[in-house]
N, C-alpha and C positions, 0 to 999 in steps of 0.2 A: 026320391033318392039323394043322398047327400051329394055335396060338391066333390068330396074323395071319390066316392062311387062312380059317379059322372067322368072323373078324369081317369079311373082305372078303366071304364068300359070304352072310353074313347081311344085310351093308348091300346087297349086289346083290338078295337077295330082297326087301327093303323097297322099294328103287328099282322093280323091275318090279311090286310090288303097287301101289304108289303109282300108277305109270302106267296100269295096267289100271283103277283106280278113276276116274281122271281122265277117261279114256276113255268111261266110262258117263256123265258128267255131260254137260250141254250144253256145248257149246265156248265158253270165255270169249272176250269179244272183245279182251283185251289179249294180245298174243303172248307175254310173260313167262307167262302163265298157262297157254298150250296144252299139251296133253298131251307133245306132241314137245319142246317146251320144257324141261318139268319132267324129262323123260328126259335129255335132254342136259346139263342143270345138273347134276342129280344124280349121273351117271355121270361127268363131269368132276370133280366134288367127291370123289367116292368114290376116283378114280385118283390125282388129286393128293393127296389127305390121307394115303393110304398108299404115296406115291412112295418113301420111304425103303426099306420093305421089300417093296413089292409087285411088283418085277421077279421075283422067284423065286416068290411067292406066286400071282402072274397065270400065270406060265410052267407052273407045276403044274398050276394047273387047265384051262387050254388044253390041255396035253398029256394029261391024264386025260381030257378030252372029244374027244380027237384032232381037233382042228379047227384046227391049227397053220397061220398064213397062209404061203403059198409064195411070192407076189410080195414082191421084196427093200423095196420101199417099204412095203409093210405090215409086213413083218416087222421093220422098225426105228422104227415108230410105237407107243409105249407105249400110247396111246390106243385103237389098232387092237386089241392085245392086251387090254388093260383091257375093251373093250366084249365081246370074244369072252368073256372070264371071266365077266362079268355075265350074259350071254345067250348061252351057249355053244349052246344048241337053237334059237336064232333065232326064239324064239316072240314076241317083241315087237319086235326090231329086224331087219329084213330085210337082206340082203347089200348091196344098194344102199346103204340108210341107214347101215349100219355103215360102209363106206367114205366116206361123205359126213362123219357125224359124228366120225368118227377125223381127218379132215384139217382140218375146222374147230376141233376141240379143240386139235390140235397148233398151228396157227396162233395160236390165243388163247393157248396158254401160252407160245409164243415171245414174246409181247408181255407176258407176265406178268399176265394177266387174272384176277381173281378169279372164283369161280363165280357170285357174285350178279351180275356184270356180263356173263357170257357172252352171253347171249342179246341184250343190247344191242350188245354189241361186234361180234358176227356179223350183226347186221342193218345195221350202219354199214360194214362192211368189204366189202361186195360179194358177188357171187353165188360159188358153188363154182368156176366156171371161172376167175374172177380170183384167188381163195384158192390154187387148186391151181397156179395160173402164179407166184404170189408164192412160194409153197412150193418150187416147182422151182428158182426163181432164188435162194433164200435171201433173199427181199427182205422187209424189215418195212414195215409202215405208217409212213411218216415223220410225216403228219399226227397219227397217235395217239401216237406217241412224243413229239412235240413238245407235245401235250396234256399228257401225264404230266408231262412235265419242268416245265411251267408250273404244274400242280396241287400239285405237290411241292415247288416253290419257297418257301422261308420267307417270310411276310408281312412287310412293311417299311412304314414311315412311321407316321403317328400311329394310335395305337391306342386313343384314347378322351379324354374330358375333361382 
């Protein structure tokens, strides 16, 4: 396996170990710290971090485990493939969760959401039915996009004494 593949698999193993450890702890009150939130955020980060070369790496891992997605909507979602490569035996991520997480991550990625804001973005985006419908219609959240424009606008006016 290539150096990139080894790095991806090592990152995947670390994520799953962190998740298992977090599940053993008392459930934190803040959604950001929930085990599922940690899992989503770290998977999203790993897939994004390695996006330049992860397509080939992820494909080879998924093929090696013989868990290639058959549905076209899954086959075209890099996050579905990425999560399959992270947990090919579905030890931590069930099939329904895999589908849900992949759609949520794709939706966040289309909005340019960095990993540290993933959980907050998803909690503000509505339920999975709404996200799935927006993905189907190729519709972005205009309220969020307008917020990003305002946040990235240069500050003007008086800046001090």
